[in-house]
BALUMTOR-740755 format. One record per residue (C-alpha): residue in three letters; x, y negated, z negated; residue number from 1. Coordinates in steps of 0.02 Angstrom, whole numbers, plus 50000, padded with zeros to 5 digits. Example, Ala and Ser with C-alpha at 12.3 -4.5 7.8 and 13.67 -1.06 7.14 Angstrom:
// BALUMTOR-740755
{site 'ALA'; {50615; 50225; 49610}; 1}
{site 'SER'; {50684; 50053; 49643}; 2}
// end
This chain:
// BALUMTOR-740755
{site 'MET'; {58388; 47535; 47614}; 1}
{site 'ALA'; {58292; 47384; 47539}; 2}
{site 'SER'; {58327; 47286; 47704}; 3}
{site 'LEU'; {58264; 47435; 47813}; 4}
{site 'TYR'; {58105; 47442; 47707}; 5}
{site 'ARG'; {58084; 47248; 47724}; 6}
{site 'ARG'; {58106; 47254; 47917}; 7}
{site 'ALA'; {57975; 47393; 47918}; 8}
{site 'LEU'; {57851; 47289; 47828}; 9}
{site 'LYS'; {57888; 47138; 47950}; 10}
{site 'ALA'; {57857; 47249; 48094}; 11}
{site 'LEU'; {57689; 47304; 48030}; 12}
{site 'GLY'; {57631; 47124; 47994}; 13}
{site 'PHE'; {57633; 47122; 47809}; 14}
{site 'LEU'; {57782; 46998; 47794}; 15}
{site 'PRO'; {57790; 46833; 47895}; 16}
{site 'THR'; {57910; 46843; 48047}; 17}
{site 'ARG'; {57962; 46700; 48167}; 18}
{site 'ARG'; {57831; 46749; 48290}; 19}
{site 'GLY'; {57694; 46763; 48156}; 20}
{site 'PRO'; {57615; 46927; 48085}; 21}
{site 'LEU'; {57579; 47060; 48216}; 22}
{site 'VAL'; {57404; 47095; 48156}; 23}
{site 'HIS'; {57341; 46951; 48259}; 24}
{site 'GLY'; {57401; 47067; 48416}; 25}
{site 'LEU'; {57360; 47231; 48338}; 26}
{site 'PRO'; {57196; 47198; 48240}; 27}
{site 'ILE'; {57162; 47303; 48085}; 28}
{site 'PHE'; {56974; 47315; 48118}; 29}
{site 'SER'; {56911; 47409; 48271}; 30}
{site 'PHE'; {56827; 47282; 48402}; 31}
{site 'SER'; {56788; 47426; 48527}; 32}
{site 'PRO'; {56611; 47513; 48541}; 33}
{site 'ARG'; {56568; 47627; 48406}; 34}
{site 'ARG'; {56582; 47807; 48442}; 35}
{site 'GLY'; {56418; 47883; 48498}; 36}
{site 'SER'; {56345; 47714; 48561}; 37}
{site 'ARG'; {56327; 47783; 48737}; 38}
{site 'GLU'; {56256; 47951; 48674}; 39}
{site 'VAL'; {56120; 47867; 48568}; 40}
{site 'LEU'; {56055; 47760; 48719}; 41}
{site 'ALA'; {56061; 47922; 48830}; 42}
{site 'ALA'; {55957; 48009; 48690}; 43}
{site 'TYR'; {55826; 47876; 48707}; 44}
{site 'ARG'; {55822; 47912; 48894}; 45}
{site 'GLU'; {55819; 48110; 48866}; 46}
{site 'ASN'; {55725; 48131; 48693}; 47}
{site 'GLY'; {55545; 48094; 48713}; 48}
{site 'TRP'; {55512; 48086; 48528}; 49}
{site 'LEU'; {55649; 47957; 48497}; 50}
{site 'ARG'; {55581; 47860; 48639}; 51}
{site 'VAL'; {55396; 47848; 48589}; 52}
{site 'VAL'; {55451; 47796; 48416}; 53}
{site 'VAL'; {55567; 47660; 48465}; 54}
{site 'ASP'; {55462; 47596; 48608}; 55}
{site 'THR'; {55321; 47579; 48490}; 56}
{site 'VAL'; {55426; 47454; 48389}; 57}
{site 'ALA'; {55513; 47366; 48531}; 58}
{site 'ASP'; {55350; 47346; 48633}; 59}
{site 'ALA'; {55266; 47263; 48485}; 60}
{site 'VAL'; {55417; 47149; 48447}; 61}
{site 'ALA'; {55421; 47093; 48631}; 62}
{site 'THR'; {55235; 47042; 48636}; 63}
{site 'PRO'; {55214; 46893; 48516}; 64}
{site 'ARG'; {55217; 46726; 48601}; 65}
{site 'TRP'; {55359; 46606; 48547}; 66}
{site 'LYS'; {55331; 46424; 48497}; 67}
{site 'VAL'; {55435; 46264; 48503}; 68}
{site 'TYR'; {55405; 46112; 48385}; 69}
{site 'LYS'; {55498; 45943; 48385}; 70}
{site 'ARG'; {55495; 45801; 48271}; 71}
{site 'VAL'; {55389; 45650; 48320}; 72}
{site 'GLY'; {55492; 45489; 48350}; 73}
{site 'GLY'; {55661; 45555; 48323}; 74}
{site 'GLY'; {55781; 45703; 48301}; 75}
{site 'LEU'; {55789; 45811; 48148}; 76}
{site 'ALA'; {55961; 45741; 48096}; 77}
{site 'LYS'; {55879; 45586; 48040}; 78}
{site 'SER'; {55814; 45570; 47857}; 79}
{site 'GLY'; {55647; 45636; 47819}; 80}
{site 'ALA'; {55661; 45802; 47907}; 81}
{site 'ASP'; {55583; 45941; 47799}; 82}
{site 'PRO'; {55704; 46079; 47768}; 83}
{site 'ARG'; {55563; 46207; 47752}; 84}
{site 'TRP'; {55521; 46192; 47943}; 85}
{site 'ARG'; {55679; 46305; 47970}; 86}
{site 'SER'; {55653; 46404; 47813}; 87}
{site 'SER'; {55693; 46591; 47819}; 88}
{site 'ILE'; {55535; 46619; 47709}; 89}
{site 'THR'; {55393; 46663; 47840}; 90}
{site 'ALA'; {55250; 46592; 47737}; 91}
{site 'GLU'; {55345; 46437; 47676}; 92}
{site 'ARG'; {55404; 46397; 47850}; 93}
{site 'ARG'; {55233; 46425; 47935}; 94}
{site 'LYS'; {55135; 46317; 47815}; 95}
{site 'ALA'; {55268; 46179; 47818}; 96}
{site 'LEU'; {55252; 46179; 48014}; 97}
{site 'THR'; {55064; 46176; 48001}; 98}
{site 'ASP'; {55063; 46031; 47881}; 99}
{site 'GLY'; {55186; 45939; 47980}; 100}
{site 'VAL'; {55080; 45952; 48141}; 101}
{site 'HIS'; {54921; 45890; 48047}; 102}
{site 'ALA'; {55018; 45746; 47971}; 103}
{site 'GLY'; {55088; 45694; 48140}; 104}
{site 'GLU'; {55264; 45731; 48092}; 105}
{site 'LEU'; {55285; 45874; 48220}; 106}
{site 'VAL'; {55207; 45924; 48383}; 107}
{site 'GLU'; {55205; 46090; 48466}; 108}
{site 'LEU'; {55266; 46093; 48638}; 109}
{site 'PRO'; {55172; 46192; 48773}; 110}
{site 'ALA'; {55326; 46183; 48884}; 111}
{site 'HIS'; {55503; 46177; 48844}; 112}
{site 'GLU'; {55670; 46241; 48903}; 113}
{site 'LEU'; {55684; 46364; 48770}; 114}
{site 'LEU'; {55511; 46438; 48817}; 115}
{site 'ASN'; {55568; 46448; 48991}; 116}
{site 'ILE'; {55725; 46542; 48949}; 117}
{site 'LEU'; {55636; 46668; 48831}; 118}
{site 'ASP'; {55497; 46695; 48960}; 119}
{site 'ALA'; {55608; 46711; 49117}; 120}
{site 'PRO'; {55788; 46737; 49067}; 121}
{site 'HIS'; {55822; 46840; 49227}; 122}
{site 'PRO'; {55771; 46812; 49411}; 123}
{site 'GLN'; {55725; 46990; 49439}; 124}
{site 'ILE'; {55671; 47063; 49270}; 125}
{site 'PRO'; {55520; 46995; 49167}; 126}
{site 'GLY'; {55567; 46912; 49006}; 127}
{site 'ARG'; {55460; 47041; 48907}; 128}
{site 'GLU'; {55558; 47181; 48977}; 129}
{site 'LEU'; {55724; 47098; 48922}; 130}
{site 'LEU'; {55661; 47055; 48747}; 131}
{site 'LYS'; {55608; 47239; 48732}; 132}
{site 'LEU'; {55787; 47296; 48794}; 133}
{site 'MET'; {55871; 47184; 48668}; 134}
{site 'GLN'; {55761; 47254; 48530}; 135}
{site 'LEU'; {55801; 47443; 48588}; 136}
{site 'HIS'; {55993; 47396; 48583}; 137}
{site 'LEU'; {55971; 47332; 48409}; 138}
{site 'ASP'; {55870; 47472; 48342}; 139}
{site 'LEU'; {55972; 47610; 48426}; 140}
{site 'VAL'; {56155; 47539; 48414}; 141}
{site 'GLY'; {56138; 47386; 48301}; 142}
{site 'GLU'; {56196; 47250; 48423}; 143}
{site 'THR'; {56151; 47167; 48587}; 144}
{site 'PHE'; {56247; 47057; 48694}; 145}
{site 'LEU'; {56171; 46919; 48807}; 146}
{site 'TRP'; {56286; 46859; 48938}; 147}
{site 'LEU'; {56220; 46676; 48978}; 148}
{site 'ARG'; {56185; 46618; 49145}; 149}
{site 'LEU'; {56229; 46432; 49152}; 150}
{site 'GLY'; {56151; 46290; 49250}; 151}
{site 'VAL'; {56235; 46153; 49339}; 152}
{site 'ASP'; {56233; 46046; 49187}; 153}
{site 'GLY'; {56333; 46185; 49082}; 154}
{site 'ARG'; {56170; 46234; 48981}; 155}
{site 'PRO'; {56095; 46407; 48970}; 156}
{site 'VAL'; {55950; 46440; 49096}; 157}
{site 'GLY'; {55946; 46628; 49061}; 158}
{site 'TRP'; {56051; 46780; 49016}; 159}
{site 'GLU'; {56101; 46957; 49069}; 160}
{site 'VAL'; {56088; 47094; 48932}; 161}
{site 'VAL'; {56243; 47190; 48928}; 162}
{site 'PRO'; {56238; 47371; 48852}; 163}
{site 'PRO'; {56339; 47379; 48683}; 164}
{site 'HIS'; {56459; 47516; 48758}; 165}
{site 'CYS'; {56500; 47413; 48904}; 166}
{site 'VAL'; {56579; 47284; 48784}; 167}
{site 'TYR'; {56752; 47352; 48761}; 168}
{site 'GLN'; {56823; 47207; 48661}; 169}
{site 'THR'; {56740; 47075; 48550}; 170}
{site 'PRO'; {56823; 46904; 48502}; 171}
{site 'GLN'; {56981; 46919; 48380}; 172}
{site 'PRO'; {57104; 46793; 48314}; 173}
{site 'GLY'; {57197; 46718; 48452}; 174}
{site 'ARG'; {57086; 46790; 48590}; 175}
{site 'PRO'; {56911; 46721; 48586}; 176}
{site 'GLU'; {56834; 46824; 48732}; 177}
{site 'PHE'; {56736; 46973; 48767}; 178}
{site 'LEU'; {56802; 47110; 48876}; 179}
{site 'LEU'; {56659; 47183; 48984}; 180}
{site 'SER'; {56648; 47321; 49106}; 181}
{site 'TYR'; {56474; 47320; 49172}; 182}
{site 'ASN'; {56412; 47380; 49343}; 183}
{site 'GLN'; {56544; 47309; 49462}; 184}
{site 'ALA'; {56607; 47175; 49343}; 185}
{site 'HIS'; {56769; 47206; 49247}; 186}
{site 'VAL'; {56793; 47029; 49172}; 187}
{site 'SER'; {56845; 46931; 49023}; 188}
{site 'VAL'; {56705; 46816; 48962}; 189}
{site 'PRO'; {56734; 46665; 48852}; 190}
{site 'ALA'; {56651; 46689; 48679}; 191}
{site 'ALA'; {56549; 46532; 48713}; 192}
{site 'HIS'; {56457; 46614; 48856}; 193}
{site 'VAL'; {56404; 46771; 48762}; 194}
{site 'LEU'; {56272; 46781; 48622}; 195}
{site 'TRP'; {56314; 46926; 48505}; 196}
{site 'LEU'; {56163; 46979; 48396}; 197}
{site 'LYS'; {56201; 47113; 48276}; 198}
{site 'HIS'; {56153; 47200; 48111}; 199}
{site 'LEU'; {56297; 47179; 48003}; 200}
{site 'ASP'; {56391; 47335; 47947}; 201}
{site 'PRO'; {56421; 47328; 47755}; 202}
{site 'GLU'; {56577; 47414; 47770}; 203}
{site 'ASN'; {56647; 47286; 47904}; 204}
{site 'PRO'; {56535; 47140; 47924}; 205}
{site 'HIS'; {56653; 47059; 48050}; 206}
{site 'GLY'; {56651; 47225; 48160}; 207}
{site 'ARG'; {56536; 47298; 48275}; 208}
{site 'GLY'; {56340; 47305; 48229}; 209}
{site 'ALA'; {56273; 47454; 48138}; 210}
{site 'GLY'; {56095; 47521; 48203}; 211}
{site 'ARG'; {55972; 47646; 48146}; 212}
{site 'GLY'; {55997; 47766; 48298}; 213}
{site 'LEU'; {56173; 47792; 48241}; 214}
{site 'ALA'; {56106; 47840; 48063}; 215}
{site 'VAL'; {55993; 47974; 48130}; 216}
{site 'GLY'; {56113; 48065; 48247}; 217}
{site 'ASP'; {56116; 48234; 48148}; 218}
{site 'GLN'; {55924; 48231; 48158}; 219}
{site 'LEU'; {55924; 48202; 48344}; 220}
{site 'ASP'; {56047; 48339; 48376}; 221}
{site 'THR'; {55948; 48461; 48268}; 222}
{site 'MET'; {55792; 48422; 48369}; 223}
{site 'GLU'; {55883; 48442; 48525}; 224}
{site 'ALA'; {55959; 48609; 48478}; 225}
{site 'ILE'; {55785; 48675; 48428}; 226}
{site 'ASP'; {55706; 48621; 48591}; 227}
{site 'ARG'; {55856; 48700; 48695}; 228}
{site 'SER'; {55846; 48862; 48598}; 229}
{site 'ALA'; {55652; 48874; 48634}; 230}
{site 'LYS'; {55686; 48826; 48815}; 231}
{site 'SER'; {55823; 48955; 48836}; 232}
{site 'VAL'; {55709; 49091; 48762}; 233}
{site 'PHE'; {55573; 49063; 48885}; 234}
{site 'GLU'; {55687; 49051; 49030}; 235}
{site 'ARG'; {55775; 49218; 48991}; 236}
{site 'GLY'; {55600; 49294; 48962}; 237}
{site 'GLY'; {55626; 49315; 48774}; 238}
{site 'VAL'; {55713; 49453; 48677}; 239}
{site 'PRO'; {55659; 49633; 48732}; 240}
{site 'GLN'; {55549; 49722; 48608}; 241}
{site 'ALA'; {55637; 49885; 48617}; 242}
{site 'ILE'; {55790; 49958; 48696}; 243}
{site 'VAL'; {55782; 50135; 48760}; 244}
{site 'GLY'; {55944; 50232; 48787}; 245}
{site 'MET'; {55985; 50406; 48870}; 246}
{site 'ASP'; {56123; 50528; 48816}; 247}
{site 'SER'; {56138; 50661; 48947}; 248}
{site 'LYS'; {56265; 50806; 48906}; 249}
{site 'LYS'; {56271; 50859; 49087}; 250}
{site 'GLU'; {56420; 50817; 49195}; 251}
{site 'GLY'; {56399; 50726; 49351}; 252}
{site 'VAL'; {56246; 50640; 49305}; 253}
{site 'ASP'; {56225; 50456; 49352}; 254}
{site 'GLN'; {56171; 50375; 49196}; 255}
{site 'GLU'; {56103; 50218; 49277}; 256}
{site 'GLU'; {55997; 50326; 49404}; 257}
{site 'ALA'; {55929; 50428; 49268}; 258}
{site 'ALA'; {55880; 50276; 49167}; 259}
{site 'GLU'; {55793; 50198; 49328}; 260}
{site 'ASP'; {55694; 50356; 49356}; 261}
{site 'LEU'; {55650; 50363; 49176}; 262}
{site 'GLU'; {55589; 50179; 49183}; 263}
{site 'LYS'; {55485; 50218; 49342}; 264}
{site 'ARG'; {55397; 50374; 49261}; 265}
{site 'PHE'; {55356; 50272; 49111}; 266}
{site 'ASN'; {55284; 50129; 49207}; 267}
{site 'GLU'; {55181; 50247; 49315}; 268}
{site 'ALA'; {55116; 50335; 49164}; 269}
{site 'ASN'; {55080; 50196; 49046}; 270}
{site 'ARG'; {55041; 50038; 49150}; 271}
{site 'GLY'; {54858; 49967; 49148}; 272}
{site 'PRO'; {54726; 49958; 49004}; 273}
{site 'ASP'; {54670; 50130; 49029}; 274}
{site 'ASN'; {54839; 50194; 48967}; 275}
{site 'ALA'; {54856; 50088; 48817}; 276}
{site 'GLY'; {54905; 50193; 48666}; 277}
{site 'LYS'; {54941; 50349; 48769}; 278}
{site 'ILE'; {55068; 50469; 48705}; 279}
{site 'TRP'; {55220; 50482; 48816}; 280}
{site 'PHE'; {55329; 50642; 48830}; 281}
{site 'ALA'; {55501; 50594; 48865}; 282}
{site 'PRO'; {55651; 50711; 48898}; 283}
{site 'ALA'; {55777; 50757; 48757}; 284}
{site 'GLY'; {55918; 50640; 48722}; 285}
{site 'VAL'; {55803; 50483; 48733}; 286}
{site 'THR'; {55831; 50359; 48588}; 287}
{site 'LEU'; {55721; 50208; 48553}; 288}
{site 'ALA'; {55788; 50057; 48463}; 289}
{site 'GLN'; {55651; 49932; 48425}; 290}
{site 'VAL'; {55703; 49747; 48417}; 291}
{site 'ASN'; {55589; 49626; 48312}; 292}
{site 'VAL'; {55628; 49449; 48294}; 293}
{site 'ASN'; {55517; 49349; 48171}; 294}
{site 'TYR'; {55516; 49171; 48229}; 295}
{site 'ARG'; {55404; 49126; 48088}; 296}
{site 'GLU'; {55535; 49157; 47961}; 297}
{site 'LEU'; {55656; 49047; 48065}; 298}
{site 'GLN'; {55535; 48904; 48022}; 299}
{site 'ALA'; {55594; 48818; 48185}; 300}
{site 'GLU'; {55427; 48721; 48195}; 301}
{site 'GLU'; {55421; 48667; 48009}; 302}
{site 'LEU'; {55607; 48607; 48029}; 303}
{site 'ALA'; {55571; 48507; 48192}; 304}
{site 'LYS'; {55419; 48430; 48113}; 305}
{site 'GLY'; {55516; 48373; 47970}; 306}
{site 'GLN'; {55656; 48300; 48077}; 307}
{site 'ARG'; {55529; 48202; 48179}; 308}
{site 'ALA'; {55447; 48128; 48030}; 309}
{site 'TYR'; {55611; 48077; 47970}; 310}
{site 'VAL'; {55653; 47993; 48123}; 311}
{site 'ARG'; {55483; 47905; 48126}; 312}
{site 'GLN'; {55496; 47848; 47955}; 313}
{site 'THR'; {55671; 47773; 47982}; 314}
{site 'TYR'; {55585; 47654; 48103}; 315}
{site 'ASN'; {55437; 47609; 47994}; 316}
{site 'VAL'; {55310; 47684; 48114}; 317}
{site 'PRO'; {55148; 47747; 48046}; 318}
{site 'PRO'; {55100; 47933; 48111}; 319}
{site 'GLU'; {54934; 47867; 48186}; 320}
{site 'LEU'; {55023; 47761; 48310}; 321}
{site 'VAL'; {55130; 47900; 48380}; 322}
{site 'GLY'; {54979; 48014; 48412}; 323}
{site 'ASP'; {54970; 48108; 48241}; 324}
{site 'LEU'; {54788; 48103; 48184}; 325}
{site 'SER'; {54792; 48252; 48076}; 326}
{site 'SER'; {54740; 48149; 47920}; 327}
{site 'SER'; {54676; 47985; 47997}; 328}
{site 'ASN'; {54518; 47895; 48007}; 329}
{site 'ARG'; {54463; 47726; 48067}; 330}
{site 'SER'; {54524; 47639; 47907}; 331}
{site 'THR'; {54694; 47724; 47906}; 332}
{site 'SER'; {54714; 47688; 48089}; 333}
{site 'GLU'; {54672; 47503; 48072}; 334}
{site 'ASP'; {54796; 47492; 47925}; 335}
{site 'ALA'; {54923; 47582; 48029}; 336}
{site 'THR'; {54933; 47435; 48147}; 337}
{site 'TYR'; {54945; 47310; 48006}; 338}
{site 'HIS'; {55076; 47419; 47927}; 339}
{site 'LEU'; {55179; 47409; 48084}; 340}
{site 'ALA'; {55170; 47225; 48104}; 341}
{site 'GLU'; {55205; 47193; 47923}; 342}
{site 'HIS'; {55348; 47308; 47897}; 343}
{site 'ALA'; {55427; 47337; 48064}; 344}
{site 'VAL'; {55385; 47195; 48185}; 345}
{site 'VAL'; {55395; 47036; 48066}; 346}
{site 'PRO'; {55571; 47079; 47998}; 347}
{site 'ARG'; {55633; 47107; 48169}; 348}
{site 'LEU'; {55555; 46939; 48235}; 349}
{site 'GLU'; {55637; 46851; 48090}; 350}
{site 'PHE'; {55799; 46927; 48143}; 351}
{site 'LEU'; {55781; 46866; 48312}; 352}
{site 'LEU'; {55719; 46698; 48256}; 353}
{site 'ALA'; {55874; 46676; 48143}; 354}
{site 'TYR'; {55997; 46713; 48282}; 355}
{site 'PHE'; {55910; 46605; 48412}; 356}
{site 'GLN'; {55902; 46459; 48299}; 357}
{site 'LEU'; {56086; 46478; 48254}; 358}
{site 'LEU'; {56157; 46520; 48421}; 359}
{site 'LEU'; {56038; 46477; 48566}; 360}
{site 'VAL'; {55950; 46316; 48504}; 361}
{site 'PRO'; {56104; 46202; 48483}; 362}
{site 'LEU'; {56157; 46256; 48670}; 363}
{site 'VAL'; {55985; 46200; 48739}; 364}
{site 'ASP'; {55904; 46068; 48618}; 365}
{site 'ARG'; {55975; 46054; 48448}; 366}
{site 'ASP'; {55818; 45961; 48386}; 367}
{site 'ALA'; {55697; 46101; 48429}; 368}
{site 'ILE'; {55622; 46211; 48305}; 369}
{site 'LEU'; {55577; 46392; 48347}; 370}
{site 'ASP'; {55438; 46499; 48284}; 371}
{site 'TYR'; {55323; 46643; 48345}; 372}
{site 'GLU'; {55140; 46694; 48332}; 373}
{site 'ASP'; {55097; 46798; 48182}; 374}
{site 'PRO'; {55093; 46979; 48254}; 375}
{site 'ARG'; {54989; 47041; 48102}; 376}
{site 'PRO'; {54806; 47080; 48160}; 377}
{site 'GLN'; {54656; 47029; 48055}; 378}
{site 'GLN'; {54591; 47181; 47961}; 379}
{site 'TRP'; {54401; 47215; 47992}; 380}
{site 'GLU'; {54364; 47260; 47817}; 381}
{site 'ARG'; {54445; 47097; 47758}; 382}
{site 'VAL'; {54346; 46990; 47890}; 383}
{site 'PHE'; {54191; 47069; 47849}; 384}
{site 'ARG'; {54204; 47029; 47659}; 385}
{site 'LEU'; {54246; 46851; 47700}; 386}
{site 'MET'; {54092; 46836; 47809}; 387}
{site 'THR'; {53973; 46919; 47692}; 388}
{site 'THR'; {54033; 46866; 47510}; 389}
{site 'PRO'; {53974; 46701; 47454}; 390}
{site 'ILE'; {54118; 46587; 47406}; 391}
{site 'THR'; {54127; 46479; 47258}; 392}
{site 'GLU'; {54152; 46286; 47239}; 393}
{site 'GLY'; {54338; 46314; 47204}; 394}
{site 'PHE'; {54359; 46333; 47404}; 395}
{site 'PHE'; {54318; 46241; 47561}; 396}
{site 'TRP'; {54223; 46334; 47693}; 397}
{site 'ASN'; {54354; 46295; 47825}; 398}
{site 'GLU'; {54488; 46378; 47713}; 399}
{site 'VAL'; {54389; 46540; 47718}; 400}
{site 'ARG'; {54356; 46524; 47907}; 401}
{site 'VAL'; {54545; 46506; 47935}; 402}
{site 'MET'; {54577; 46649; 47817}; 403}
{site 'ALA'; {54456; 46761; 47923}; 404}
{site 'GLY'; {54544; 46710; 48077}; 405}
{site 'PHE'; {54423; 46581; 48149}; 406}
{site 'GLN'; {54453; 46400; 48194}; 407}
{site 'PRO'; {54398; 46264; 48073}; 408}
{site 'ASP'; {54225; 46194; 48102}; 409}
{site 'PRO'; {54221; 46002; 48111}; 410}
{site 'GLU'; {54044; 46001; 48030}; 411}
{site 'LEU'; {54105; 46092; 47874}; 412}
{site 'GLU'; {54250; 45980; 47844}; 413}
{site 'GLY'; {54266; 45948; 47664}; 414}
{site 'VAL'; {54115; 46057; 47612}; 415}
{site 'ARG'; {54141; 46169; 47468}; 416}
{site 'GLY'; {54042; 46323; 47421}; 417}
{site 'ALA'; {53900; 46325; 47299}; 418}
{site 'PRO'; {53928; 46334; 47106}; 419}
{site 'LEU'; {53909; 46497; 47017}; 420}
{site 'PRO'; {53749; 46525; 46934}; 421}
{site 'GLY'; {53739; 46441; 46773}; 422}
{site 'ALA'; {53888; 46321; 46811}; 423}
{site 'GLY'; {53853; 46132; 46795}; 424}
{site 'GLY'; {53700; 46159; 46676}; 425}
{site 'GLY'; {53597; 46264; 46793}; 426}
{site 'ASN'; {53590; 46361; 46953}; 427}
{site 'ASN'; {53457; 46261; 47045}; 428}
{site 'VAL'; {53481; 46125; 47177}; 429}
{site 'ALA'; {53431; 45979; 47063}; 430}
{site 'SER'; {53558; 46020; 46926}; 431}
{site 'ALA'; {53693; 46056; 47061}; 432}
{site 'GLY'; {53658; 45881; 47140}; 433}
{site 'ALA'; {53664; 45805; 46964}; 434}
{site 'ASN'; {53836; 45869; 46926}; 435}
{site 'ALA'; {53915; 45824; 47092}; 436}
{site 'THR'; {54053; 45706; 47103}; 437}
{site 'PRO'; {53999; 45528; 47172}; 438}
{site 'ASP'; {54123; 45534; 47307}; 439}
{site 'ALA'; {54084; 45725; 47363}; 440}
{site 'PRO'; {54046; 45731; 47555}; 441}
{site 'ARG'; {53877; 45771; 47602}; 442}
{site 'ASP'; {53842; 45915; 47718}; 443}
{site 'ARG'; {53712; 45920; 47855}; 444}
{site 'ARG'; {53576; 45982; 47735}; 445}
{site 'GLY'; {53593; 45840; 47610}; 446}
{site 'GLU'; {53671; 45932; 47460}; 447}
{site 'GLU'; {53829; 45843; 47404}; 448}
{site 'GLY'; {53979; 45938; 47459}; 449}
{site 'ARG'; {53900; 46113; 47453}; 450}
{site 'VAL'; {53804; 46237; 47564}; 451}
// end
């Protein structure tokens, strides 16, 4: 009995065998597409609300321009490279890149192979549309697959975006390849020729990705059921208001003919506005059963509204950006654009940046540093305050100009604001000049370091 049990454990792969454990041939985790992936992508095509919400995010992610930096005079592998240039903290990385450019350590390249790939990865589809498609796959299913197009030198020159449900097998121990069935292709592609970007599933990080579209499946089904029910009601003409029945005790009477005759008599005597409220005298044996369906009690509209709000909030989209202006004004509309960029677009761009820097950059130019334009718009109220509020001597004028979204003014380089009233022994020009430091730069009006 013990030997039989041991052979069973070996067959299941829990014990070593001469040929190795069977789990390498029969993986424990599922590497096939998630159930419902195709349905979620189809819902994007058929559900107008899901499409407008997801498009709002995907269009915003595909819009910012990508940037490429390289170190002056050598690769990043040499000593002296600032690790903050590739930091995952947006503010820290952006400040380090700006300081590196000003110090002459880095240079931003207006043209580079990485920019060419991101701008035009496909000969027939614009790069922006493919970036949007990638983001749609990530937001709906949680993963996207980029089948690389290789040049004569073996380096990537573009890619084909493969829908997640067309990838039937991902790499596994002993078989580092993807099994694809896409359009007319049914092939095995080496893992090195496919970039797999995915949102990790906490339950199985090494398995398939987990997207938000899969998480709102019940809400999408509920909205679809409500829409189909409303459509069916109007296609059928609705539930009749009343049902009239006839009970004739005479033998040989055709009940259907009698009902048709009664209907014609009723229509002739009561049709038209002049006959509204008229009393109708019917033969004996006629019964009336009134049917009343109170759609208000079903709360279908309130339920559908709540489901739509749930889906919108899942993707961090403010109501103003999907046409809901019921409680909006100019200020909230402007804040909605900033909210979308801050809480929806920037995290997704950071996700793409991390994967591109890890997987794509080493295949093209390992010394390159990727970044993107800040998608957050300048708020009008903030710019107005910066332009109308006097600054103090603790800040340079060019610092304020940059914060307001303007380019630094060479004539204001090194010029500080005026001191606060009473600071430095007085608030007049003479006392301010007396307390200025000797090496303070003079501005174009003669006051030392201040305007």
